[in-house]
C-alpha positions as CSV (number, residue, x, y, z in Angstrom):
1,M,-10.4,4.6,-17.9
2,Q,-12.2,6.1,-14.9
3,K,-10.6,9.0,-13.2
4,G,-11.6,10.7,-10.0
5,N,-10.2,13.1,-7.5
6,I,-10.7,13.2,-3.7
7,G,-10.8,16.6,-2.1
8,V,-10.9,17.5,1.6
9,T,-11.6,20.8,3.3
10,T,-11.5,21.2,7.1
11,E,-12.0,23.7,9.8
12,N,-9.1,22.3,11.8
13,I,-5.6,21.0,10.9
14,F,-5.0,17.2,10.6
15,P,-2.5,15.0,8.8
16,V,-3.3,13.2,5.6
17,I,-2.3,9.6,6.2
18,K,-4.1,7.3,3.6
19,K,-7.1,6.5,1.4
20,F,-7.9,3.1,0.1
21,L,-9.6,0.9,-2.4
22,Y,-11.0,-2.5,-1.6
23,S,-13.0,-4.8,-3.8
24,D,-15.4,-7.7,-3.1
25,H,-14.9,-9.2,-6.5
26,E,-12.8,-12.3,-7.2
27,I,-9.2,-11.3,-7.4
28,F,-7.5,-12.1,-10.7
29,L,-4.2,-10.5,-10.1
30,R,-1.2,-12.6,-9.0
31,E,2.0,-10.8,-9.8
32,M,3.2,-7.4,-8.7
33,V,5.9,-5.0,-9.8
34,S,6.5,-2.1,-7.4
35,N,8.2,1.2,-8.1
36,A,9.6,1.0,-4.5
37,V,13.0,0.2,-3.1
38,D,12.4,0.8,0.6
39,A,9.6,-0.2,3.0
40,T,8.7,1.7,6.1
41,Q,9.8,-0.4,9.1
42,K,9.4,0.3,12.8
43,M,11.6,-1.7,15.1
44,K,9.6,-3.4,17.9
45,T,11.9,-2.1,20.6
46,L,11.5,1.5,19.4
47,A,7.7,1.2,19.5
48,E,7.8,-0.3,23.0
49,N,9.9,2.6,24.2
50,G,7.5,5.1,22.6
51,D,10.2,6.3,20.2
52,F,8.5,6.5,16.8
53,K,11.4,7.1,14.5
54,G,10.5,5.4,11.3
55,E,13.2,3.6,9.5
56,L,13.6,2.9,5.8
57,G,15.1,-0.5,4.9
58,D,16.6,-2.0,1.8
59,L,14.3,-4.6,0.3
60,T,16.7,-6.0,-2.3
61,G,16.6,-9.8,-2.2
62,T,14.0,-10.0,0.6
63,M,10.4,-11.3,0.4
64,M,9.4,-7.6,0.0
65,D,11.4,-7.1,-3.2
66,F,8.9,-6.6,-6.0
67,S,11.4,-4.9,-8.4
68,A,10.9,-7.8,-10.8
69,P,7.5,-9.6,-11.2
70,H,6.7,-12.6,-9.1
71,P,3.5,-14.1,-7.7
72,I,2.5,-12.2,-4.6
73,G,2.0,-15.4,-2.6
74,E,5.4,-16.9,-3.6
75,R,7.3,-15.3,-0.7
76,I,4.4,-14.2,1.6
77,D,5.5,-16.5,4.5
78,A,9.3,-15.8,4.2
79,P,10.7,-14.2,7.4
80,F,11.3,-10.5,7.3
81,R,11.6,-8.1,10.3
82,A,8.8,-5.8,9.1
83,V,6.3,-8.7,8.6
84,I,4.3,-10.4,11.3
85,P,4.6,-14.2,10.9
86,G,1.3,-15.7,9.5
87,I,0.0,-12.3,8.4
88,G,2.0,-11.6,5.3
89,Y,2.0,-8.3,3.5
90,D,0.5,-5.3,5.3
91,N,3.3,-2.8,4.7
92,N,3.9,0.6,3.3
93,F,6.2,0.7,0.3
94,C,8.1,4.1,-0.1
95,L,8.0,5.0,-3.7
96,T,11.2,5.9,-5.5
97,K,10.3,9.4,-6.6
98,A,12.7,12.4,-6.4
99,N,9.7,14.6,-5.6
100,P,7.4,12.7,-3.2
101,R,4.3,14.5,-4.6
102,A,5.2,13.8,-8.3
103,F,2.5,11.9,-10.2
104,A,4.0,8.5,-11.2
105,E,3.3,4.8,-11.5
106,A,3.4,3.2,-8.0
107,A,2.6,-0.5,-8.7
108,V,1.5,-2.9,-11.3
109,L,-0.6,-6.0,-10.7
110,W,-0.6,-8.6,-13.5
111,E,-2.3,-11.9,-14.2
112,P,0.0,-13.6,-16.8
113,E,-2.5,-16.2,-18.0
114,S,-5.2,-13.7,-19.2
115,G,-2.9,-10.7,-19.5
116,R,-5.1,-8.6,-17.3
117,R,-3.2,-5.8,-15.7
118,L,-3.8,-3.0,-13.1
119,S,-1.4,0.0,-12.9
120,V,-1.7,2.3,-9.9
121,W,-0.6,5.9,-10.4
122,T,-0.5,8.4,-7.6
123,D,0.9,11.7,-6.4
124,L,1.4,10.3,-2.9
125,P,4.8,9.0,-1.7
126,G,3.7,5.6,-0.5
127,V,1.5,2.6,-1.2
128,Q,0.3,0.1,1.5
129,V,0.1,-3.5,0.2
130,Y,-2.4,-5.6,2.2
131,C,-3.2,-9.2,1.3
132,G,-6.0,-10.1,3.9
133,G,-3.7,-11.7,6.5
134,W,-5.8,-10.3,9.3
135,L,-8.9,-12.1,8.1
136,K,-10.2,-15.4,9.6
137,K,-8.9,-18.4,7.8
138,D,-12.4,-20.0,7.8
139,G,-13.9,-16.8,6.3
140,N,-15.6,-13.5,7.3
141,P,-19.1,-12.5,6.3
142,G,-19.1,-10.9,2.8
143,K,-21.9,-9.7,0.5
144,G,-24.9,-11.9,0.4
145,D,-23.9,-15.5,1.1
146,S,-20.3,-15.0,0.2
147,K,-17.3,-15.1,2.5
148,V,-14.2,-13.0,2.5
149,T,-11.3,-15.3,3.3
150,Y,-7.8,-15.1,4.5
151,R,-5.3,-13.9,1.8
152,R,-8.0,-14.0,-1.0
153,G,-7.0,-10.7,-2.5
154,V,-4.8,-7.7,-2.5
155,A,-5.4,-4.0,-1.7
156,L,-3.1,-1.2,-2.9
157,E,-3.7,1.9,-0.7
158,T,-1.9,5.1,-1.8
159,Q,-0.9,7.2,1.2
160,F,1.6,9.2,3.1
161,Y,3.9,7.0,5.2
162,P,2.5,5.7,8.5
163,D,3.6,7.8,11.6
164,S,4.7,10.6,9.3
165,L,3.9,13.1,12.1
166,H,6.5,11.6,14.4
167,C,9.2,11.0,11.7
168,P,10.8,14.3,10.5
169,N,12.5,12.5,7.6
170,F,9.1,11.3,6.2
171,P,7.1,13.4,3.8
172,V,3.9,14.7,5.4
173,E,1.2,17.3,4.6
174,F,-1.5,18.9,6.7
175,V,-5.0,19.9,5.6
176,K,-5.2,23.5,6.8
177,A,-8.3,25.3,7.8
178,G,-10.1,26.7,4.8
179,V,-7.5,25.4,2.3
180,P,-8.6,22.6,0.0
181,F,-6.4,19.5,-0.2
182,T,-6.3,17.4,-3.3
183,T,-4.6,14.2,-4.3
184,T,-4.9,12.0,-7.4
185,T,-4.7,8.2,-7.7
186,E,-5.5,6.4,-10.9
187,F,-6.3,2.7,-11.3
188,R,-5.6,1.9,-15.0
189,F,-6.8,-1.5,-16.4
190,D,-5.6,-3.0,-19.6
191,T,-4.2,-6.3,-21.0
192,K,-0.6,-7.1,-21.8
């Protein structure tokens, strides 16, 4: 297992929103279990009015419900108010932790045929799930002669909730001048 920490020191104050991991390798992971019950949702009308009050919504029984394993693409086109039709998953999942900064398992990706598994552990309160829905369907330039195509993979990005600054009920931290900020995310690989 590889483990690393990210640290930030600044001369000014700014919110910590997210960090990410992307890969240009073939994706082998098809099923996900998430330690999240609620997803961050912003109603279109609130955004249009400039009122950025985030809302947490129950995911039970929706296309966003990953409380039991199922293939990521199985429900990706099902209608849901926090998902743009044709794009699929690009949403923050709010982790179910009593302490938002407790180090805990956030999500598990699993490929049943080979048994390969990736567990994501973090001390951050959210994880963004992105499946490449904003990429061109005929491909985008990748490394060498390869193309990165629409919905070819999945990214799990540990983070604070989007718009945390404008939502008093969301956990948020600031990097303060001269005070180091640290967070830990681990990507654990094994077979099941």
